[in-house]
C-alpha positions in Angstrom: -0.2 -10.4 16.5 1.3 -13.2 14.3 3.6 -15.5 16.1 4.6 -17.6 13.1 8.1 -17.3 11.7 10.2 -19.1 9.1 13.3 -18.7 11.2 12.6 -19.2 14.9 16.1 -18.7 16.4 16.8 -14.9 16.7 20.6 -15.3 16.4 20.3 -17.4 13.2 17.8 -14.9 11.9 20.0 -11.8 12.4 23.2 -13.5 11.1 21.5 -15.0 8.0 19.8 -11.7 7.1 23.1 -9.8 7.4 24.8 -12.4 5.2 22.3 -11.8 2.5 23.2 -8.1 2.0 26.6 -8.5 0.2 24.8 -11.0 -2.0 22.4 -8.3 -3.3 24.8 -5.3 -3.2 28.4 -6.0 -4.3 29.6 -2.7 -2.8 28.9 -4.0 0.7 31.0 -6.3 2.9 30.2 -8.2 6.1 32.0 -8.6 9.3 29.7 -11.3 10.7 31.6 -11.6 14.1 30.8 -7.9 14.9 27.6 -7.8 12.8 28.9 -4.9 10.7 28.0 -4.1 7.1 30.5 -1.7 5.6 31.3 -0.1 2.3 34.2 -1.7 0.3 37.1 0.7 0.0 38.5 0.4 -3.5 41.7 2.1 -4.8 39.6 4.3 -7.1 37.4 5.5 -4.3 37.8 9.2 -3.4 38.2 9.8 0.3 35.1 11.2 1.9 33.5 11.6 5.3 32.2 8.2 6.4 28.6 8.0 7.7 28.1 5.3 10.4 24.7 4.3 11.9 22.9 1.3 13.3 20.9 0.0 16.1 18.9 -3.1 17.0 17.9 -5.5 14.3 14.3 -5.7 13.3 14.1 -2.4 11.5 15.2 -3.5 8.1 16.0 -2.2 5.5 17.4 0.3 8.1 20.2 0.3 8.6 22.3 -2.5 7.1 20.6 -2.2 3.6 21.4 1.5 3.6 25.1 0.8 3.2 26.2 1.9 -0.3 27.7 4.8 -2.2 25.7 7.9 -1.5 24.3 6.7 1.9 25.9 4.9 4.8 29.5 3.8 4.9 28.9 1.4 7.8 26.0 0.0 9.8 26.3 -1.9 13.1 23.5 -4.3 14.1 22.5 -5.4 17.5 20.2 -8.3 18.4 16.5 -7.8 17.7 15.4 -4.5 19.2 18.6 -4.2 21.2 21.5 -1.8 20.7 24.9 -3.1 19.5 27.7 -3.0 21.9 30.2 -0.1 22.1 32.9 -2.5 21.0 31.1 -3.4 17.9 30.6 0.3 17.0 34.3 1.1 17.9 35.5 -1.6 15.5 33.2 -0.3 12.8 34.7 3.2 13.1 38.3 2.3 13.5 38.6 -0.9 11.4 35.8 -0.9 8.8 35.3 2.6 7.4 37.6 5.2 5.9 38.6 7.8 8.6 40.8 10.1 6.5 38.2 12.9 6.3 36.4 12.0 9.5 33.4 10.1 10.6 29.8 11.1 11.3 27.7 8.8 13.5 23.9 9.1 13.1 22.0 7.4 15.9 18.3 7.3 17.0 17.5 8.7 20.4 17.2 5.5 22.5 19.2 5.2 25.7 21.1 2.1 24.7 22.0 3.4 21.3 23.1 6.8 22.5 25.3 5.3 25.3 26.9 2.6 23.2 27.5 4.6 20.1 28.6 7.6 22.3 31.2 5.4 24.1 32.5 4.2 20.8 32.7 7.8 19.5 34.8 8.8 22.5 37.1 5.8 22.1 37.6 6.7 18.5 38.4 10.3 19.4 40.9 9.1 21.9 42.5 7.1 19.2 43.0 10.3 17.1 40.0 9.9 14.7 37.9 13.0 14.0 34.3 11.9 14.9 31.0 13.7 15.4 27.6 12.3 16.4 24.1 13.4 15.7 21.2 12.0 17.7 17.8 12.1 16.0 14.6 12.4 18.0 11.7 13.0 15.7 8.8 11.2 17.3 6.0 13.7 18.3 4.1 10.8 19.8 6.3 11.5 22.9 5.5 14.9 24.1 7.6 17.2 26.3 6.0 16.1 29.6 6.5 12.4 28.9 9.9 12.7 27.2 11.3 14.7 30.1 15.1 14.8 30.0 15.3 11.9 27.6 13.5 13.7 24.8 11.8 12.3 21.8 12.5 8.9 20.4 14.0 8.5 17.0 11.9 6.8 14.3 11.6 6.8 10.5 12.6 10.4 10.0 16.1 9.3 10.8 16.5 7.8 7.3 16.1 11.3 5.8 19.0 12.6 8.0 21.1 9.6 6.8 20.3 10.1 3.2 21.1 13.8 3.1 24.3 13.4 5.1 25.4 10.5 2.9 24.8 12.4 -0.3 26.7 15.4 1.0 29.6 13.3 2.2 29.8 11.7 -1.3 29.9 15.2 -2.8 33.2 15.8 -1.0 32.0 18.0 1.9 34.0 18.4 5.1 33.0 16.7 8.3 31.9 20.1 9.7 29.6 20.7 6.7 28.2 17.1 6.9 27.7 17.4 10.7 26.0 20.8 10.6 23.7 19.8 7.8 22.7 16.5 9.5 21.9 18.4 12.7 19.9 20.9 10.7 17.8 18.2 9.0 17.3 16.4 12.4 16.0 19.6 13.9 13.4 20.1 11.1 11.8 16.6 11.1 8.8 15.3 13.0 7.3 11.9 12.7 4.4 9.9 14.2 3.5 6.2 14.0 0.4 4.1 14.5 -0.2 0.4 14.4 -3.1 -2.1 14.6 -1.1 -4.7 16.5 2.0 -5.3 18.5 4.6 -7.6 17.0 6.1 -10.9 18.2 9.8 -11.2 18.4 11.1 -14.7 17.3 12.4 -16.6 20.3 10.4 -14.8 22.9 7.3 -15.8 24.7 4.0 -15.4 22.9 2.7 -13.4 25.8 4.7 -10.3 26.4 4.1 -8.7 29.8 1.8 -5.7 29.5 1.4 -6.1 25.7 -2.4 -6.4 25.5 -3.1 -6.6 21.8 -5.5 -4.2 20.2 -9.1 -4.9 19.5 -11.0 -4.8 16.2 -10.8 -1.4 14.7 -8.5 -0.1 17.5 -5.2 1.6 16.6 -2.3 2.6 18.9 -1.1 6.1 18.0 2.5 7.0 18.8 3.6 3.3 19.1 7.4 3.0 19.1 9.4 0.8 16.8 10.4 -1.6 19.6 6.8 -2.6 20.6 6.6 0.3 23.1 3.1 1.5 23.9 1.8 4.6 22.2 0.4 7.7 23.6 -3.2 6.7 23.1 -5.5 3.9 21.8 -8.4 4.9 19.6 -11.1 3.1 17.7 -11.3 4.8 14.4 -11.1 4.4 10.6 -8.2 5.4 8.4 -9.5 8.9 7.9 -9.8 9.6 11.6 -6.5 8.0 12.3 -4.6 10.1 9.8 -6.4 13.2 11.0 -5.2 12.6 14.6 -1.6 11.8 13.5 -1.4 15.0 11.4 -2.8 17.0 14.3 0.0 15.6 16.5 2.5 17.0 14.0 1.0 20.3 12.9 -1.5 21.6 15.5 0.3 24.6 17.1 -2.1 24.7 19.9 -0.8 21.4 21.2 2.1 22.9 23.2 3.2 19.5 24.5 3.8 18.0 21.0 4.3 20.9 18.6 8.0 20.9 18.2 8.2 22.4 14.7 6.0 24.9 13.0 5.2 24.3 9.3 3.1 26.7 7.3 1.6 26.5 3.8 4.5 28.7 2.6 7.1 26.0 3.5 8.5 23.4 1.3 7.8 20.0 2.9 9.0 16.4 2.2 6.5 13.7 3.1 7.6 10.2 4.0 4.9 7.5 4.6 6.8 4.5 6.0 5.6 0.9 6.2 6.3 -0.6 9.6 6.7 -4.0 7.9 3.3 -5.7 7.8 1.2 -3.4 5.6 0.6 -4.5 2.0 1.8 -2.2 -0.7 -1.7 -1.9 -2.0 -2.9 -0.7 1.4 0.1 1.6 1.9 -0.9 3.3 -1.4 -4.3 4.0 0.0 -2.8 5.3 3.2 -0.4 7.6 1.3 -3.3 9.0 -0.7 -5.3 9.7 2.4 -2.3 11.5 4.0 -1.6 13.6 0.9 -5.3 14.6 0.6 -5.6 15.6 4.2 -2.4 17.6 4.1 -3.6 19.6 1.2 -7.3 19.9 2.3 -6.9 20.5 6.0 -3.4 22.1 6.3 -2.9 23.7 2.9 0.4 21.8 2.6 1.3 20.2 -0.8 4.6 18.3 -0.3 7.4 18.9 -2.8 8.5 15.3 -2.4 6.4 12.3 -1.5 8.1 9.1 -0.5 6.1 6.0 0.2 7.6 2.6 1.0 9.4 0.4 3.5 12.3 2.2 5.1 12.3 1.6 8.8 10.2 -1.3 10.2 9.3 -2.9 13.4 9.7 -6.5 12.2 6.3 -7.2 10.6 4.5 -4.3 12.4 0.9 -3.8 11.1 1.3 -0.1 11.0 2.8 3.0 9.3 4.5 6.2 10.2 4.3 9.7 8.8 7.3 12.0 8.7 7.4 15.6 7.6 10.7 17.3 6.8 10.6 21.1 6.6 13.0 22.1 3.9 15.3 24.9 5.1 18.5 26.5 3.7 21.6 24.4 4.2 23.8 27.5 3.7 26.1 25.2 1.7 25.8 27.0 -1.6 26.8 25.3 -4.9 23.3 23.9 -5.4 23.6 21.5 -2.4 20.1 22.1 -1.0 18.2 19.5 1.1 16.2 18.5 -1.9 19.2 18.2 -4.1 20.9 15.9 -1.6 17.7 13.9 -1.0 17.3 13.4 -4.8 20.9 12.4 -5.3 21.3 8.7 -6.3 22.3 6.2 -3.7 23.5 2.7 -4.6 21.9 0.9 -1.6 19.3 -1.8 -1.8 17.2 -0.3 1.0 16.8 3.1 -0.6 13.8 3.0 -2.9 13.1 6.6 -3.9 13.7 6.3 -7.6 12.1 9.5 -9.0 14.6 12.1 -10.2 14.7 15.8 -9.3 13.9 16.7 -12.9 10.7 14.6 -12.8 9.6 16.1 -9.5 10.1 19.6 -10.9 8.2 18.9 -14.0 5.2 17.2 -12.4 1.8 18.4 -13.4 0.0 20.9 -11.3 -3.0 18.6 -11.5 -2.4 15.6 -9.3 -5.2 13.5 -10.7 -6.6 13.1 -14.2 -10.2 14.1 -14.7 -12.8 11.8 -16.1 -11.6 10.6 -19.5 -13.6 11.7 -22.6 -15.2 9.0 -24.7 -13.4 8.3 -28.0 -16.6 8.5 -30.0 -20.3 8.4 -29.8 -22.3 5.2 -29.9 -23.5 4.6 -33.4 -27.3 4.2 -33.5 -29.1 1.3 -35.1 -32.6 0.6 -36.5 -33.4 -2.1 -34.0 -36.1 -1.0 -31.6 -37.0 -2.3 -28.1 -39.8 -1.2 -25.8 -37.8 0.9 -23.2 -40.4 0.1 -20.6 -40.0 -3.6 -21.0 -36.2 -3.3 -21.0 -36.2 -1.1 -17.9 -38.5 -3.5 -16.0 -36.9 -6.8 -17.1 -33.2 -5.9 -16.5 -33.6 -4.6 -12.9 -35.5 -7.7 -11.9 -32.6 -9.8 -13.3 -29.9 -7.7 -11.7 -31.6 -7.6 -8.3 -31.8 -11.4 -8.4 -28.1 -11.6 -8.9 -27.5 -9.2 -6.0 -29.7 -11.3 -3.8 -27.7 -14.4 -4.9 -24.3 -12.9 -4.0 -23.9 -14.7 -0.6 -24.4 -18.1 -2.2 -22.2 -17.3 -5.2 -19.5 -16.1 -2.8 -19.9 -19.2 -0.7 -19.5 -21.5 -3.7 -16.5 -19.5 -5.0 -14.8 -19.6 -1.6 -14.9 -23.4 -1.8 -13.8 -23.8 -5.4 -12.0 -20.5 -6.2 -10.7 -17.3 -4.6 -14.1 -16.0 -3.4 -14.4 -12.9 -5.6 -17.0 -14.1 -8.2 -20.1 -13.1 -6.1 -18.7 -9.7 -5.2 -17.7 -9.0 -8.8 -21.2 -9.9 -10.1 -22.9 -7.9 -7.4 -20.6 -4.9 -8.1 -21.5 -5.1 -11.8 -25.2 -5.5 -11.2 -25.3 -2.5 -8.8 -23.4 -0.3 -11.3 -25.8 -1.2 -14.2 -28.8 -0.4 -12.0 -27.2 3.0 -11.2 -26.6 3.6 -15.0 -30.3 2.7 -15.7 -31.4 5.4 -13.2 -29.1 8.0 -14.7 -29.0 7.3 -18.5 -31.5 8.8 -20.9 -34.3 6.5 -22.0 -33.8 5.0 -25.5 -35.6 2.6 -27.7 -32.4 1.8 -29.7 -31.3 -1.6 -28.5 -27.7 -1.0 -29.6 -27.4 2.2 -27.5 -29.1 0.5 -24.6 -26.6 -2.4 -24.9 -23.6 -0.2 -25.3 -24.5 1.6 -22.1 -24.4 -1.7 -20.3 -21.1 -2.7 -22.0 -19.4 0.5 -20.8 -20.4 -0.3 -17.2 -19.2 -3.9 -17.4 -15.9 -2.9 -18.9 -15.3 -0.2 -16.2 -16.6 -2.0 -13.1 -16.2 -5.8 -13.6 -12.7 -7.2 -13.5 -11.2 -10.6 -13.3 -12.0 -13.6 -15.6 -15.8 -13.1 -15.3 -15.6 -9.5 -16.2 -13.5 -10.2 -19.3 -15.8 -13.0 -20.4 -18.9 -10.9 -20.0 -17.3 -7.9 -21.8 -16.2 -10.0 -24.8 -19.6 -11.7 -25.1 -21.5 -8.5 -24.9 -19.3 -6.7 -27.4 -19.7 -9.6 -29.7 -23.5 -9.5 -29.1 -23.6 -5.9 -30.1 -21.7 -6.7 -33.3 -24.1 -9.5 -34.0 -27.1 -7.3 -33.5 -25.7 -4.5 -35.7 -25.2 -6.9 -38.6 -29.0 -7.6 -38.5 -30.0 -4.0 -38.4 -32.0 -3.0 -41.5 -32.1 0.3 -43.3 -35.5 1.1 -41.6 -36.6 0.8 -38.0 -37.8 -2.6 -36.9 -38.7 -4.2 -33.6 -36.2 -6.7 -32.2 -37.4 -10.3 -32.0 -36.4 -13.5 -30.3 -35.1 -14.7 -33.7 -32.8 -11.7 -34.0 -31.6 -12.1 -30.4 -30.9 -15.8 -31.1 -28.8 -15.2 -34.2 -26.8 -12.5 -32.4 -26.3 -14.8 -29.4 -25.1 -17.6 -31.5 -22.5 -15.4 -33.2 -21.5 -14.1 -29.7 -20.9 -17.7 -28.6 -18.7 -18.3 -31.7 -16.7 -15.1 -31.0 -16.2 -16.1 -27.3 -14.8 -19.5 -28.4 -11.9 -17.6 -30.0 -10.7 -16.5 -26.5 -11.6 -19.4 -24.3 -11.7 -23.2 -24.9 -14.5 -23.6 -22.4 -17.4 -25.9 -23.5 -20.3 -27.4 -21.6 -18.9 -30.0 -19.2 -15.8 -28.0 -18.3 -17.5 -26.6 -15.1 -17.6 -22.9 -16.2 -20.3 -20.4 -16.9 -20.5 -22.0 -20.4 -22.5 -24.8 -18.7 -25.3 -22.2 -18.2 -24.7 -19.9 -21.2 -24.6 -22.6 -23.9 -28.0 -24.3 -23.1 -29.6 -20.9 -22.8 -28.5 -19.8 -26.3 -29.3 -23.2 -27.8 -32.7 -23.5 -26.3 -33.6 -19.9 -27.2 -32.6 -20.6 -30.8 -34.7 -23.7 -30.9 -37.8 -22.5 -29.2 -37.7 -18.7 -29.2 -38.9 -18.9 -25.6 -37.0 -17.0 -22.9 -38.6 -19.0 -20.0 -37.6 -22.3 -21.5 -34.1 -21.0 -22.2 -33.6 -19.7 -18.7 -34.8 -23.1 -17.3 -32.2 -24.8 -19.5 -29.5 -22.5 -18.1 -30.6 -23.4 -14.5 -30.4 -27.1 -15.3 -27.0 -26.6 -16.8 -25.7 -24.8 -13.7 -27.1 -27.6 -11.4 -25.3 -30.2 -13.5 -21.9 -28.7 -12.5 -22.4 -30.0 -9.0 -19.9 -32.9 -8.7 -18.4 -32.1 -12.2 -14.6 -32.1 -12.2 -13.3 -28.8 -13.6 -11.2 -28.7 -16.7 -10.6 -24.9 -16.8 -10.4 -22.1 -14.3 -9.0 -21.7 -10.8 -10.9 -24.8 -9.6 -8.5 -27.0 -11.5 -5.6 -26.2 -9.0 -7.5 -25.1 -5.9 -7.1 -27.8 -3.3 -9.5 -28.8 -0.6 -12.8 -30.6 -0.4 -16.4 -29.6 -0.9 -16.4 -28.8 -4.6 -18.5 -31.9 -5.3 -21.5 -30.5 -3.4 -21.6 -27.0 -5.0 -22.3 -25.7 -8.5 -19.8 -23.7 -10.5 -20.3 -20.1 -9.1 -20.0 -18.5 -12.5 -22.6 -20.8 -14.0 -24.9 -20.4 -11.0 -24.6 -16.6 -11.1 -25.4 -16.4 -14.8 -28.4 -18.8 -14.4 -29.8 -16.5 -11.6 -29.5 -13.5 -14.0 -31.3 -15.3 -16.8 -34.0 -16.6 -14.4 -34.5 -13.1 -13.3 -35.1 -12.1 -16.9 -37.7 -14.8 -17.4 -39.4 -14.1 -14.1 -39.9 -10.5 -15.2 -42.3 -11.7 -17.9 -39.9 -11.0 -20.8 -41.2 -13.0 -23.7 -39.2 -11.9 -26.8 -37.6 -8.6 -27.8 
């Protein structure tokens, strides 16, 4: 677990975080003394049922950032992972939200939250305010045996209850309608979480009692949002982890955990929730895995898919899956669960931005197929011995693959470490293409096949430079193609390479001496033009790459990457290109 924090004092952390919310949402106000975020009541506001929620801090954006029109009317915050007091909640209900049409309190099923919010509800009722409370327990990680009289914990599925209730309240529904609908939603949600690590709470000891952190590749399934242990620990990959989590939710043979039966005929809302420490890139991959398994293994295709950060456990390195079974609200007037879920909410923490119309019109095909090519490659009259080409190029590509550890090491020192992997990925993809493509003696078709691979597989700066150079090379060769077939020669290659260098200079100012791949490419092209000898040209490229050791960079990431050690290593791009060219020369390639 990470124990580093920008704000070490937990009290300062909670207060400053709450203070930021009115800055980002002008509809929200702050009662800092009681740690309450509440909706401003303007004279133009139509009276509605107020929705109040809250709990311990550390679950942001839930709940304080859910305050806004169409969602919560008030949120009460405790200290980190601890319930707010009954007095805080009472003041929120009686002093900070509109009570004219009644108040619905939505709380997660944790003992402290239920007791403190429940006490405040009773005090408010004693004061003459009409108040109802819904307790959400959606966590299937806690089975019937373990939950006992307490029941299941509340986790991320709670936000769906809050959103639907908030939308219905804004629509002018009565307290009874809002309460009944919120209970209906709560009874049709199940969730399960998993994490790769426990979290550290600012201000606490770095060694929590009984909180042995997880090993490499080990996940805790059913972990709560307050660092509570899960139901099991398992060493598995993402596919296996998601499979287990969905089984917890959907396997009807698991009588301890199967609280809700969902069939392929049911409409289902899927929420994949970030527990705080998962990158959005990785969360996308997780969401894709969940959706694929739901459809493949359970024949469930969700009608709504929400993926994002809704209820966290500080910076928890995990995620949760929530499934809402869409059932009839019996409200009429088009106020279905989906309509209410899709309704807009002006709260910074609610990030589901796709409209109902867009969902209804979505394509029946989830993913596009392989794109068709815009046109066939135009043949030329330049001929190359296909045997020579197929022998020389693999030798060069395999040399690059073998050099990847060194290229990566050099790029880790002077850049971001991706150059070697990028070159290896490109080399492997070209090798695969050579195995699959039809044999050809047309050098332009052969080269265009390589270009397609480079453009599709190689990214970053190196990928762009190689793609530009190779496309310019193809253009230079085509300009020298005669009206009748002719063998390609070193002279033709040289002229085409020189024109490629000229084209490349339009897109990068790099020249020899700038510590880039140009330090290898330029001497190769120049020497080949002068001598017509591939071996001499490759040696010149190797010498050029070696000269970049100790050379101060004028371009590229090396210019602003700090640290030491760059003086002892060559430019990784120049070194990688030199290895490729040396591989060509070692293969015995002489000319065309």
